[in-house]
MARGU-242655 format. One record per residue (C-alpha): residue number from 1; x, y, z; residue in one letter. Coordinates in Angstrom, 3 decimals. Example, Ala and Ser with C-alpha at 12.3 -4.5 7.8 and 13.67 -1.06 7.14 Angstrom:
residues 2
<node nr="1" X="12.300" Y="-4.500" Z="7.800" rest="a"/>
<node nr="2" X="13.670" Y="-1.060" Z="7.140" rest="s"/>
END
This chain:
residues 316
<node nr="1" X="86.194" Y="3.190" Z="71.855" rest="m"/>
<node nr="2" X="82.632" Y="1.728" Z="70.685" rest="n"/>
<node nr="3" X="84.043" Y="-1.814" Z="72.112" rest="a"/>
<node nr="4" X="83.995" Y="-0.121" Z="75.646" rest="m"/>
<node nr="5" X="80.666" Y="1.879" Z="74.545" rest="y"/>
<node nr="6" X="79.356" Y="-1.231" Z="74.646" rest="k"/>
<node nr="7" X="80.971" Y="-3.570" Z="77.348" rest="s"/>
<node nr="8" X="79.122" Y="-0.684" Z="79.779" rest="v"/>
<node nr="9" X="76.004" Y="-0.502" Z="77.600" rest="g"/>
<node nr="10" X="75.714" Y="2.699" Z="76.611" rest="l"/>
<node nr="11" X="76.152" Y="4.606" Z="73.123" rest="s"/>
<node nr="12" X="78.679" Y="7.236" Z="72.611" rest="k"/>
<node nr="13" X="75.759" Y="10.178" Z="73.114" rest="q"/>
<node nr="14" X="74.543" Y="8.920" Z="76.143" rest="a"/>
<node nr="15" X="78.306" Y="7.902" Z="77.750" rest="y"/>
<node nr="16" X="79.540" Y="11.454" Z="76.852" rest="h"/>
<node nr="17" X="76.123" Y="12.825" Z="78.263" rest="q"/>
<node nr="18" X="76.464" Y="10.762" Z="81.701" rest="k"/>
<node nr="19" X="80.284" Y="12.008" Z="82.373" rest="l"/>
<node nr="20" X="78.910" Y="15.486" Z="81.462" rest="n"/>
<node nr="21" X="76.547" Y="15.111" Z="84.216" rest="r"/>
<node nr="22" X="78.899" Y="13.580" Z="86.599" rest="y"/>
<node nr="23" X="81.461" Y="16.856" Z="85.798" rest="l"/>
<node nr="24" X="78.969" Y="19.437" Z="86.638" rest="i"/>
<node nr="25" X="77.977" Y="17.838" Z="89.953" rest="r"/>
<node nr="26" X="81.312" Y="17.781" Z="90.752" rest="s"/>
<node nr="27" X="81.911" Y="20.834" Z="89.896" rest="s"/>
<node nr="28" X="78.777" Y="22.139" Z="92.617" rest="e"/>
<node nr="29" X="79.944" Y="19.796" Z="94.869" rest="q"/>
<node nr="30" X="83.779" Y="21.390" Z="95.219" rest="k"/>
<node nr="31" X="82.241" Y="24.855" Z="95.465" rest="q"/>
<node nr="32" X="79.483" Y="24.028" Z="97.600" rest="l"/>
<node nr="33" X="82.122" Y="23.082" Z="100.329" rest="l"/>
<node nr="34" X="83.704" Y="26.133" Z="100.274" rest="l"/>
<node nr="35" X="79.936" Y="27.929" Z="100.773" rest="l"/>
<node nr="36" X="79.455" Y="25.783" Z="103.896" rest="i"/>
<node nr="37" X="82.822" Y="26.940" Z="105.218" rest="h"/>
<node nr="38" X="81.351" Y="30.249" Z="105.107" rest="l"/>
<node nr="39" X="78.372" Y="30.168" Z="106.392" rest="i"/>
<node nr="40" X="79.509" Y="27.839" Z="108.801" rest="r"/>
<node nr="41" X="81.745" Y="30.769" Z="110.408" rest="e"/>
<node nr="42" X="78.774" Y="33.448" Z="110.171" rest="d"/>
<node nr="43" X="76.117" Y="30.551" Z="111.168" rest="h"/>
<node nr="44" X="78.184" Y="28.527" Z="113.448" rest="p"/>
<node nr="45" X="74.845" Y="26.568" Z="114.546" rest="t"/>
<node nr="46" X="72.793" Y="26.346" Z="111.319" rest="m"/>
<node nr="47" X="71.680" Y="23.351" Z="110.629" rest="g"/>
<node nr="48" X="72.397" Y="21.235" Z="106.898" rest="i"/>
<node nr="49" X="68.587" Y="20.971" Z="106.330" rest="r"/>
<node nr="50" X="68.829" Y="24.969" Z="106.460" rest="d"/>
<node nr="51" X="71.703" Y="25.346" Z="104.264" rest="m"/>
<node nr="52" X="70.146" Y="23.375" Z="101.388" rest="y"/>
<node nr="53" X="67.333" Y="25.659" Z="101.471" rest="y"/>
<node nr="54" X="69.456" Y="28.648" Z="101.196" rest="k"/>
<node nr="55" X="71.854" Y="27.005" Z="98.972" rest="l"/>
<node nr="56" X="69.124" Y="25.622" Z="96.524" rest="k"/>
<node nr="57" X="71.777" Y="23.357" Z="94.910" rest="p"/>
<node nr="58" X="71.095" Y="22.625" Z="91.236" rest="e"/>
<node nr="59" X="72.024" Y="18.983" Z="90.946" rest="t"/>
<node nr="60" X="70.752" Y="17.008" Z="94.257" rest="m"/>
<node nr="61" X="67.754" Y="17.251" Z="95.872" rest="g"/>
<node nr="62" X="67.672" Y="17.749" Z="99.783" rest="r"/>
<node nr="63" X="68.230" Y="13.972" Z="100.596" rest="d"/>
<node nr="64" X="71.107" Y="13.687" Z="98.665" rest="a"/>
<node nr="65" X="72.709" Y="17.072" Z="99.979" rest="f"/>
<node nr="66" X="71.876" Y="15.917" Z="103.639" rest="e"/>
<node nr="67" X="74.019" Y="12.526" Z="102.371" rest="l"/>
<node nr="68" X="77.050" Y="14.574" Z="100.340" rest="f"/>
<node nr="69" X="77.503" Y="16.927" Z="103.645" rest="c"/>
<node nr="70" X="77.063" Y="13.556" Z="106.221" rest="r"/>
<node nr="71" X="79.838" Y="11.775" Z="104.021" rest="e"/>
<node nr="72" X="81.951" Y="14.821" Z="104.408" rest="e"/>
<node nr="73" X="81.532" Y="15.243" Z="107.990" rest="g"/>
<node nr="74" X="80.100" Y="18.458" Z="108.113" rest="l"/>
<node nr="75" X="77.136" Y="17.581" Z="110.298" rest="m"/>
<node nr="76" X="76.785" Y="19.252" Z="112.931" rest="l"/>
<node nr="77" X="77.774" Y="17.135" Z="115.655" rest="e"/>
<node nr="78" X="81.375" Y="16.086" Z="114.574" rest="r"/>
<node nr="79" X="82.705" Y="18.976" Z="112.010" rest="l"/>
<node nr="80" X="85.689" Y="17.673" Z="110.932" rest="k"/>
<node nr="81" X="88.890" Y="19.699" Z="109.211" rest="s"/>
<node nr="82" X="88.074" Y="22.046" Z="106.576" rest="y"/>
<node nr="83" X="91.177" Y="20.849" Z="104.705" rest="k"/>
<node nr="84" X="89.031" Y="17.351" Z="103.868" rest="r"/>
<node nr="85" X="87.704" Y="17.978" Z="100.700" rest="t"/>
<node nr="86" X="85.832" Y="15.934" Z="98.082" rest="t"/>
<node nr="87" X="87.334" Y="13.115" Z="95.372" rest="n"/>
<node nr="88" X="88.987" Y="15.730" Z="93.037" rest="s"/>
<node nr="89" X="88.733" Y="11.894" Z="89.846" rest="s"/>
<node nr="90" X="87.789" Y="13.604" Z="86.911" rest="g"/>
<node nr="91" X="88.184" Y="17.031" Z="88.364" rest="v"/>
<node nr="92" X="90.847" Y="19.678" Z="87.001" rest="i"/>
<node nr="93" X="93.277" Y="21.283" Z="88.806" rest="r"/>
<node nr="94" X="96.083" Y="23.463" Z="88.111" rest="f"/>
<node nr="95" X="99.521" Y="23.587" Z="89.536" rest="n"/>
<node nr="96" X="99.409" Y="26.899" Z="92.228" rest="n"/>
<node nr="97" X="101.989" Y="28.889" Z="89.898" rest="l"/>
<node nr="98" X="102.026" Y="31.900" Z="93.174" rest="l"/>
<node nr="99" X="104.250" Y="29.889" Z="95.149" rest="i"/>
<node nr="100" X="107.256" Y="31.569" Z="95.495" rest="g"/>
<node nr="101" X="106.333" Y="33.677" Z="92.669" rest="l"/>
<node nr="102" X="106.919" Y="37.474" Z="92.442" rest="k"/>
<node nr="103" X="104.406" Y="40.245" Z="91.732" rest="i"/>
<node nr="104" X="105.777" Y="43.055" Z="90.377" rest="n"/>
<node nr="105" X="103.552" Y="44.313" Z="88.053" rest="t"/>
<node nr="106" X="99.919" Y="44.655" Z="86.337" rest="l"/>
<node nr="107" X="98.248" Y="42.190" Z="84.776" rest="n"/>
<node nr="108" X="100.536" Y="39.819" Z="85.746" rest="q"/>
<node nr="109" X="98.118" Y="37.888" Z="87.973" rest="v"/>
<node nr="110" X="94.653" Y="38.051" Z="88.524" rest="w"/>
<node nr="111" X="93.085" Y="36.687" Z="91.924" rest="q"/>
<node nr="112" X="89.373" Y="35.470" Z="91.808" rest="s"/>
<node nr="113" X="87.095" Y="34.074" Z="94.746" rest="d"/>
<node nr="114" X="82.883" Y="33.517" Z="95.109" rest="i"/>
<node nr="115" X="81.056" Y="34.063" Z="98.240" rest="t"/>
<node nr="116" X="77.622" Y="34.832" Z="99.432" rest="y"/>
<node nr="117" X="75.727" Y="37.671" Z="100.475" rest="y"/>
<node nr="118" X="72.350" Y="36.560" Z="102.697" rest="e"/>
<node nr="119" X="69.223" Y="39.103" Z="102.183" rest="v"/>
<node nr="120" X="66.230" Y="38.084" Z="104.135" rest="g"/>
<node nr="121" X="66.446" Y="34.229" Z="103.415" rest="d"/>
<node nr="122" X="67.777" Y="33.920" Z="100.433" rest="v"/>
<node nr="123" X="71.420" Y="33.627" Z="99.083" rest="f"/>
<node nr="124" X="72.946" Y="35.261" Z="96.408" rest="y"/>
<node nr="125" X="76.428" Y="35.040" Z="94.738" rest="y"/>
<node nr="126" X="79.003" Y="37.333" Z="94.207" rest="i"/>
<node nr="127" X="82.360" Y="36.556" Z="91.983" rest="t"/>
<node nr="128" X="85.583" Y="39.361" Z="92.778" rest="f"/>
<node nr="129" X="88.704" Y="39.395" Z="90.357" rest="i"/>
<node nr="130" X="91.162" Y="41.391" Z="91.339" rest="e"/>
<node nr="131" X="94.685" Y="42.737" Z="90.312" rest="d"/>
<node nr="132" X="96.858" Y="41.002" Z="92.570" rest="a"/>
<node nr="133" X="99.656" Y="44.141" Z="91.949" rest="f"/>
<node nr="134" X="97.223" Y="47.158" Z="92.058" rest="s"/>
<node nr="135" X="94.340" Y="46.015" Z="94.045" rest="r"/>
<node nr="136" X="92.168" Y="46.810" Z="91.980" rest="k"/>
<node nr="137" X="88.879" Y="44.722" Z="91.102" rest="i"/>
<node nr="138" X="88.965" Y="43.842" Z="87.994" rest="r"/>
<node nr="139" X="85.253" Y="42.200" Z="87.722" rest="g"/>
<node nr="140" X="82.948" Y="40.936" Z="89.446" rest="h"/>
<node nr="141" X="79.191" Y="39.803" Z="89.234" rest="f"/>
<node nr="142" X="76.306" Y="38.969" Z="91.199" rest="v"/>
<node nr="143" X="74.201" Y="35.961" Z="91.043" rest="s"/>
<node nr="144" X="71.325" Y="33.670" Z="91.884" rest="t"/>
<node nr="145" X="72.973" Y="30.566" Z="91.007" rest="r"/>
<node nr="146" X="76.602" Y="29.091" Z="90.729" rest="l"/>
<node nr="147" X="76.356" Y="28.117" Z="87.723" rest="k"/>
<node nr="148" X="79.858" Y="29.122" Z="85.673" rest="t"/>
<node nr="149" X="77.742" Y="31.423" Z="83.145" rest="e"/>
<node nr="150" X="75.955" Y="33.305" Z="85.953" rest="q"/>
<node nr="151" X="79.635" Y="33.531" Z="87.879" rest="t"/>
<node nr="152" X="82.916" Y="33.379" Z="86.851" rest="t"/>
<node nr="153" X="82.309" Y="33.671" Z="83.200" rest="l"/>
<node nr="154" X="80.146" Y="37.064" Z="83.942" rest="k"/>
<node nr="155" X="83.138" Y="38.053" Z="86.031" rest="a"/>
<node nr="156" X="86.259" Y="37.238" Z="83.690" rest="i"/>
<node nr="157" X="84.258" Y="39.011" Z="80.541" rest="k"/>
<node nr="158" X="84.025" Y="42.297" Z="82.230" rest="i"/>
<node nr="159" X="87.760" Y="41.882" Z="83.618" rest="a"/>
<node nr="160" X="88.940" Y="41.646" Z="79.840" rest="i"/>
<node nr="161" X="87.407" Y="44.714" Z="79.201" rest="k"/>
<node nr="162" X="88.442" Y="46.696" Z="81.643" rest="d"/>
<node nr="163" X="92.103" Y="45.631" Z="80.906" rest="s"/>
<node nr="164" X="91.461" Y="45.781" Z="76.628" rest="v"/>
<node nr="165" X="89.938" Y="49.859" Z="77.938" rest="k"/>
<node nr="166" X="93.274" Y="50.114" Z="80.034" rest="n"/>
<node nr="167" X="95.454" Y="48.752" Z="77.350" rest="n"/>
<node nr="168" X="96.595" Y="45.919" Z="79.626" rest="l"/>
<node nr="169" X="98.036" Y="43.176" Z="77.961" rest="n"/>
<node nr="170" X="96.589" Y="39.503" Z="78.749" rest="l"/>
<node nr="171" X="98.835" Y="37.174" Z="77.415" rest="d"/>
<node nr="172" X="100.553" Y="35.322" Z="80.542" rest="g"/>
<node nr="173" X="99.079" Y="36.656" Z="82.887" rest="l"/>
<node nr="174" X="98.140" Y="34.214" Z="85.579" rest="i"/>
<node nr="175" X="94.458" Y="33.604" Z="86.569" rest="f"/>
<node nr="176" X="94.433" Y="32.154" Z="90.204" rest="h"/>
<node nr="177" X="91.694" Y="30.899" Z="92.279" rest="s"/>
<node nr="178" X="90.284" Y="28.228" Z="94.377" rest="d"/>
<node nr="179" X="89.626" Y="24.663" Z="93.353" rest="g"/>
<node nr="180" X="85.754" Y="25.353" Z="92.684" rest="g"/>
<node nr="181" X="84.209" Y="23.921" Z="89.355" rest="g"/>
<node nr="182" X="83.233" Y="27.061" Z="87.665" rest="q"/>
<node nr="183" X="86.959" Y="27.634" Z="87.408" rest="y"/>
<node nr="184" X="87.476" Y="24.794" Z="85.443" rest="y"/>
<node nr="185" X="84.260" Y="24.194" Z="83.550" rest="d"/>
<node nr="186" X="85.111" Y="23.851" Z="79.527" rest="k"/>
<node nr="187" X="83.557" Y="27.369" Z="78.780" rest="e"/>
<node nr="188" X="85.714" Y="29.307" Z="81.153" rest="f"/>
<node nr="189" X="88.699" Y="27.859" Z="80.340" rest="l"/>
<node nr="190" X="88.137" Y="28.120" Z="76.623" rest="k"/>
<node nr="191" X="88.089" Y="31.966" Z="77.463" rest="l"/>
<node nr="192" X="91.301" Y="31.940" Z="79.504" rest="t"/>
<node nr="193" X="93.419" Y="29.463" Z="76.460" rest="a"/>
<node nr="194" X="91.601" Y="32.626" Z="74.114" rest="k"/>
<node nr="195" X="92.915" Y="35.159" Z="75.764" rest="h"/>
<node nr="196" X="96.585" Y="33.588" Z="76.369" rest="g"/>
<node nr="197" X="95.829" Y="33.559" Z="80.261" rest="i"/>
<node nr="198" X="97.244" Y="30.816" Z="82.829" rest="i"/>
<node nr="199" X="95.110" Y="29.046" Z="84.805" rest="n"/>
<node nr="200" X="96.776" Y="28.513" Z="88.334" rest="s"/>
<node nr="201" X="94.478" Y="26.971" Z="91.889" rest="m"/>
<node nr="202" X="95.728" Y="26.529" Z="95.040" rest="c"/>
<node nr="203" X="94.658" Y="23.784" Z="97.170" rest="e"/>
<node nr="204" X="93.055" Y="25.652" Z="100.180" rest="y"/>
<node nr="205" X="90.913" Y="28.853" Z="100.454" rest="p"/>
<node nr="206" X="93.414" Y="30.413" Z="102.865" rest="w"/>
<node nr="207" X="96.228" Y="29.883" Z="100.296" rest="d"/>
<node nr="208" X="93.899" Y="32.656" Z="98.179" rest="n"/>
<node nr="209" X="93.920" Y="34.603" Z="100.761" rest="g"/>
<node nr="210" X="94.297" Y="38.770" Z="99.187" rest="k"/>
<node nr="211" X="90.285" Y="37.958" Z="97.764" rest="v"/>
<node nr="212" X="89.377" Y="36.167" Z="100.841" rest="e"/>
<node nr="213" X="90.481" Y="39.589" Z="102.511" rest="r"/>
<node nr="214" X="88.774" Y="41.862" Z="99.869" rest="l"/>
<node nr="215" X="85.619" Y="39.825" Z="100.152" rest="n"/>
<node nr="216" X="85.320" Y="40.775" Z="103.917" rest="g"/>
<node nr="217" X="85.739" Y="43.463" Z="103.206" rest="v"/>
<node nr="218" X="83.450" Y="44.439" Z="100.865" rest="i"/>
<node nr="219" X="80.933" Y="42.118" Z="102.802" rest="k"/>
<node nr="220" X="81.762" Y="43.775" Z="106.390" rest="n"/>
<node nr="221" X="83.069" Y="47.910" Z="105.509" rest="n"/>
<node nr="222" X="80.372" Y="48.009" Z="102.404" rest="y"/>
<node nr="223" X="77.461" Y="45.402" Z="102.361" rest="l"/>
<node nr="224" X="76.366" Y="45.415" Z="105.362" rest="k"/>
<node nr="225" X="75.397" Y="49.288" Z="106.272" rest="h"/>
<node nr="226" X="73.546" Y="49.317" Z="103.308" rest="r"/>
<node nr="227" X="69.527" Y="49.000" Z="103.305" rest="k"/>
<node nr="228" X="69.231" Y="45.556" Z="101.193" rest="i"/>
<node nr="229" X="66.257" Y="44.196" Z="101.104" rest="s"/>
<node nr="230" X="66.197" Y="42.771" Z="97.563" rest="s"/>
<node nr="231" X="68.673" Y="41.435" Z="94.851" rest="l"/>
<node nr="232" X="68.591" Y="44.241" Z="92.768" rest="d"/>
<node nr="233" X="69.235" Y="46.252" Z="95.717" rest="d"/>
<node nr="234" X="71.943" Y="43.824" Z="96.041" rest="l"/>
<node nr="235" X="73.431" Y="44.593" Z="92.906" rest="i"/>
<node nr="236" X="73.134" Y="48.123" Z="93.479" rest="k"/>
<node nr="237" X="75.524" Y="48.278" Z="96.369" rest="e"/>
<node nr="238" X="78.073" Y="45.599" Z="94.976" rest="v"/>
<node nr="239" X="78.240" Y="48.326" Z="91.877" rest="d"/>
<node nr="240" X="78.772" Y="51.295" Z="94.546" rest="r"/>
<node nr="241" X="81.108" Y="49.573" Z="96.641" rest="s"/>
<node nr="242" X="83.156" Y="48.209" Z="94.162" rest="v"/>
<node nr="243" X="83.839" Y="52.051" Z="92.667" rest="y"/>
<node nr="244" X="84.455" Y="53.024" Z="96.129" rest="l"/>
<node nr="245" X="86.752" Y="50.983" Z="96.514" rest="y"/>
<node nr="246" X="88.476" Y="51.267" Z="93.248" rest="n"/>
<node nr="247" X="88.564" Y="54.718" Z="93.098" rest="h"/>
<node nr="248" X="88.344" Y="55.912" Z="96.704" rest="e"/>
<node nr="249" X="89.753" Y="53.215" Z="99.355" rest="k"/>
<node nr="250" X="93.169" Y="54.071" Z="100.256" rest="p"/>
<node nr="251" X="95.824" Y="51.214" Z="100.408" rest="h"/>
<node nr="252" X="98.623" Y="50.821" Z="103.032" rest="i"/>
<node nr="253" X="100.604" Y="48.812" Z="100.632" rest="n"/>
<node nr="254" X="99.621" Y="51.428" Z="97.581" rest="l"/>
<node nr="255" X="101.149" Y="54.192" Z="99.963" rest="k"/>
<node nr="256" X="97.514" Y="55.371" Z="100.646" rest="r"/>
<node nr="257" X="96.637" Y="55.476" Z="97.011" rest="m"/>
<node nr="258" X="93.878" Y="54.046" Z="95.629" rest="t"/>
<node nr="259" X="93.765" Y="51.269" Z="93.694" rest="p"/>
<node nr="260" X="92.928" Y="53.041" Z="90.399" rest="v"/>
<node nr="261" X="95.577" Y="56.149" Z="91.654" rest="m"/>
<node nr="262" X="98.090" Y="53.972" Z="91.569" rest="f"/>
<node nr="263" X="97.946" Y="52.113" Z="88.481" rest="e"/>
<node nr="264" X="97.359" Y="55.281" Z="86.546" rest="n"/>
<node nr="265" X="100.379" Y="56.917" Z="88.395" rest="y"/>
<node nr="266" X="102.373" Y="53.514" Z="88.044" rest="y"/>
<node nr="267" X="101.141" Y="53.223" Z="84.350" rest="l"/>
<node nr="268" X="102.261" Y="56.572" Z="83.953" rest="c"/>
<node nr="269" X="105.319" Y="56.933" Z="85.394" rest="n"/>
<node nr="270" X="106.774" Y="53.397" Z="85.953" rest="g"/>
<node nr="271" X="107.517" Y="51.833" Z="89.404" rest="q"/>
<node nr="272" X="111.515" Y="52.582" Z="90.472" rest="k"/>
<node nr="273" X="112.182" Y="50.105" Z="93.083" rest="t"/>
<node nr="274" X="115.152" Y="47.968" Z="92.665" rest="d"/>
<node nr="275" X="117.310" Y="48.970" Z="90.475" rest="g"/>
<node nr="276" X="115.538" Y="52.524" Z="89.403" rest="e"/>
<node nr="277" X="113.965" Y="51.306" Z="86.071" rest="k"/>
<node nr="278" X="112.354" Y="53.666" Z="84.034" rest="s"/>
<node nr="279" X="109.167" Y="53.983" Z="82.619" rest="a"/>
<node nr="280" X="110.689" Y="52.252" Z="79.479" rest="t"/>
<node nr="281" X="112.853" Y="49.396" Z="80.433" rest="e"/>
<node nr="282" X="109.352" Y="48.097" Z="82.502" rest="l"/>
<node nr="283" X="107.513" Y="48.198" Z="79.457" rest="k"/>
<node nr="284" X="110.219" Y="46.028" Z="77.438" rest="t"/>
<node nr="285" X="111.007" Y="43.736" Z="80.122" rest="q"/>
<node nr="286" X="107.352" Y="42.827" Z="81.223" rest="h"/>
<node nr="287" X="104.265" Y="41.485" Z="79.191" rest="k"/>
<node nr="288" X="101.664" Y="43.501" Z="81.913" rest="g"/>
<node nr="289" X="100.686" Y="46.132" Z="79.381" rest="f"/>
<node nr="290" X="101.714" Y="47.959" Z="76.625" rest="n"/>
<node nr="291" X="101.083" Y="51.590" Z="76.347" rest="s"/>
<node nr="292" X="99.759" Y="53.843" Z="79.379" rest="p"/>
<node nr="293" X="96.022" Y="55.137" Z="79.478" rest="s"/>
<node nr="294" X="95.108" Y="58.194" Z="80.762" rest="g"/>
<node nr="295" X="98.569" Y="59.837" Z="80.981" rest="c"/>
<node nr="296" X="98.752" Y="63.201" Z="81.957" rest="g"/>
<node nr="297" X="95.543" Y="63.623" Z="84.288" rest="q"/>
<node nr="298" X="96.337" Y="64.964" Z="87.507" rest="k"/>
<node nr="299" X="95.710" Y="62.746" Z="90.727" rest="t"/>
<node nr="300" X="95.949" Y="63.779" Z="94.526" rest="s"/>
<node nr="301" X="98.703" Y="61.462" Z="94.569" rest="g"/>
<node nr="302" X="100.865" Y="63.041" Z="91.633" rest="s"/>
<node nr="303" X="102.678" Y="64.708" Z="94.732" rest="n"/>
<node nr="304" X="104.318" Y="61.644" Z="95.452" rest="i"/>
<node nr="305" X="108.056" Y="60.578" Z="94.951" rest="a"/>
<node nr="306" X="107.811" Y="58.422" Z="91.725" rest="l"/>
<node nr="307" X="110.229" Y="55.913" Z="93.890" rest="d"/>
<node nr="308" X="107.144" Y="54.152" Z="95.792" rest="l"/>
<node nr="309" X="109.903" Y="51.830" Z="97.519" rest="k"/>
<node nr="310" X="107.134" Y="49.339" Z="97.463" rest="l"/>
<node nr="311" X="107.859" Y="45.921" Z="99.264" rest="n"/>
<node nr="312" X="107.678" Y="43.060" Z="96.383" rest="v"/>
<node nr="313" X="104.687" Y="40.995" Z="96.752" rest="n"/>
<node nr="314" X="105.973" Y="37.178" Z="97.678" rest="k"/>
<node nr="315" X="103.147" Y="34.981" Z="97.930" rest="v"/>
<node nr="316" X="103.791" Y="30.949" Z="99.866" rest="n"/>
END
């Protein structure tokens, strides 16, 4: 290896510093592509230069950002299909573990995404982590930058804390996301490995549909109806919206229960679907949870028959 370092005229330390800068830049570019796509949906005629001043990317200046967008075919006059993304050389990509998977218990799959929200002329970023079975938002965080320590790392720590509080196991949990760099950052992967969480990625954002829909619900059904003029306002309203979504919004797929109501009911009684399994059987068959938390609490859904007859989720 020393011979290789000498051949490129760099010390070992300088070589790895350069490699880390490249990986950070590639990570940000991947996430920028996703955000530019979202911005174009809301602002079809917004120019690339305006996007630069709103996004304020960490690793590139204005000219480099415009060149990047031009190379990706993102200029207004010849916008290409969003399926064409950056070259993934040197970028980690995990297999999509949700293809054909039956999702039938809590903490089996988490799905995550980063979206933006515009306040005045400033873009802020919201990271969500949702349980694919109960639809509960387990973790979320509002940030001013796209850095991992301000987005996915903050949100997953909150999600892990929520799981520990409710006695839900993490070992074997699938964490599914798009290919944004914040999901393969070293510190993020170190944390998922520590808890036995398995990483999964989709190639295109529409393969992460559940959490994409969640983004729209929070932004369009809650935030847009609030007076938000600052970062503090946004943080307060996102916290409020997540609480309302988890505790008060009924879901058709949960037989009109809220996510929290459904989780409490499921943990206390078990899910009798195929084979009319008992709660004890479920505990031994699934690694998704240990002993239930909050059992014995009355909910407005306590008169719902134990057999929920939920359709098992199948992700294509």
